[in-house]
C-alpha positions, 0 to 999 in steps of 0.5 A: 676439359683436359686434353685426355677428354678429347678425342684427337682431330685435324684441325679440318676434322674439329670446325667440322665437327663442330658445325654439325653438333651445332647444326644439330643441337643448337636449339638445345643448346639456346633453349636451355640457357635462355631457361638458365637466364630468364632472358631469350637475347643473352640467351641466343648471344652465350650460345653464339660465344660459346659456339665461337669459343669452340671454333678456336678450341676444338681443331686446335685441343680436340673434340670433347667427348660430350661436344654438345654439354661442352658448349652448354658448361661453356654458355654457363659460364659466360651467363655466370660472368655477365650475372657478375658484371651487372651484380657489380654495376648494379651496387656502383649504381646503388652506392652512387645513388646513395651518396647522391643522398637518394637511397635505394639499396640493390635488390636480387643480384646475380647468382652466386658461385656456380648456381644460377635462375632457373638452376636451383637444382643443379641440373641445366641440362635436364632431359624432361626439360628439353622437349619444352625448351626447344617448343618455347624455342620455336614459338619465342622465334615465331612469334607474332610480334617479330615481322614475318621477315625476322621470323625466319631469320630468327628460325633459322638462326636459333632453331635451326642452327644456320648462320647469319651468312647461311641465311644470308645465302639462302635469301640473297641478301647481305648479311649485314641485312640478316644481322640487322633483322635478328638484333632488331627481334631480339629487341622486339621482343625484349620491349614487348617482354615474351616470356621464354616457355611454351605459351598456355593452352588457349595461346598455343593453337593461335601461335602454333600457325605462325610457326608453321608459317614460318616453316612453310615459307622456309620450305617454299623458298627452297623448293622454288627459289624466289631470285638468284641463279639456282632453281631449287634450293635442297640444303633450304628446303631440307632444314625445313622438313628437319624442323617440320619433324621436330616440331610435329615429335614435339606436338605429337596431337596437333593434325596441322603440323603433322599435315604440313610435315606431310605436304613438306615430304611429299614435295621434297620426294620429287627433290632427286627430278626436279632439275638436271645434273646443270641444274636446269628445271626439269618440270612435272610431265617431264620428270623421271618418276623412276628418282623419285624418294620413294622413302620421303613418300612412304614418310609423306604418306604415313604423315598426312594418316597421321593428320587425319587420326589426330585431326577433329572429328567433322572438321575436316582437312586443314591448308597444309592436309588438303596441299598434302592430299593434292601431293599425294596424288602425284605421288602416287600416280604413275605419270602425268596422264594417269593422274587423277586430276578430278580429284586434284580439281576437287582438293584445290576446290575445297582448298579455296574455301579454307584458305582462298588466294588467288595462287590457289585459283591459278593451281585451279587452273593448271588442273582443270585444264589437265581434267577437263582441256585447256580452254576451260583452266583458260577461262580461270587464268583470264579472270585473274588477269581481268581482275588483276588480283596476281599483278606481275606475278611471273606465273600467271602469264607462264600457265596462260602462255601454257594453254594458248599453246594448247590451243593452237594459239601461237602467237600470243602464247609466244607474246605471255611467255615473252612477259612472263621472262621479263617478270620472272626474277629467277635466271634457271626459270628464266631459261627454261621459258625461252626453251618453252617459247623457242619451242612453240611451231613457227 
């Protein structure tokens, strides 16, 4: 592209432009290249090569007027170069086989000129196809043949547009670990011959659960970091919200997609009040509800209403819908005391039947304590302890300490806080637990 087609920018502006365009358009670019080449792993590599070229070219020559088109064109040219190299290699193999008397002419071959597979009509960035490209990309990145860790890494990389370094920072693992996961994931997809495309309707609902699960894991890690020095990682959580919005636009008739989006929006609405300016945690009872994001609450409630509207008649809410309804109870309550705790308890009981887990039981115990007193909640927690259903999970002694303290059993509460501190992997949360222990009466 000629210099006259570019806007003049500084070097730092060019780099920021690359990062901004990539974050917004990466899924469409990788998806279009995957459709064009028929090879998901190759498409991701080509997109990364185009990104690397932009990081060199744009700061030096200026930002193109059509940045995403520029990236796509570079990726397409790299694809053609790859096809040509493969064709030349195939011809050499065929010549060698003929020389050895084994026969074997080349079959297929690379595209000639500027044409390529999947691009017979000469249109690569077809708006009518972009919808399916991005949806297909989500299904491939979250394919059940991949490990949960690989699904998360691949989704953030190819759908979210995060670099390997950003994914590594988000989950506090070495960059080499993330790169290895992504490499293994692409090899696994190739070995399993996973096609690029939206799965048939009969498979889509089953595989959609994997996509939703990945977004839920990403958001959960961002909303309450499992380890490290920060309690909240809003960038990671908001990335999950953004991807959930994209998915809701792609499959508008799937009720659990809207339910998940509702849960994420309603939970993220509390982020502005969940930490002090220094990053220390602020628990629900102490949050300034005036700082909650009312726009996010409205979006979350609208998404929950949409989920109910498109959901199957007579089936009721699923796991994400029930969790969103719980979050809605908190979002509309003027205070902790005025929260409809009886409804929260009923919703947790329903969630325990739909998606039973010890974590749900622990949350139900906290809600029961608010609705019916700490002794009632403590009985549920003690049963979890007795059955060892959440071994070495720091929130069990943390909740138990809170309830014991409210019952006046101070020495036991202090011991439970000490155990919770030893088990808690997050620095900020450990500090909070130590402060709560210190605040107990002598």
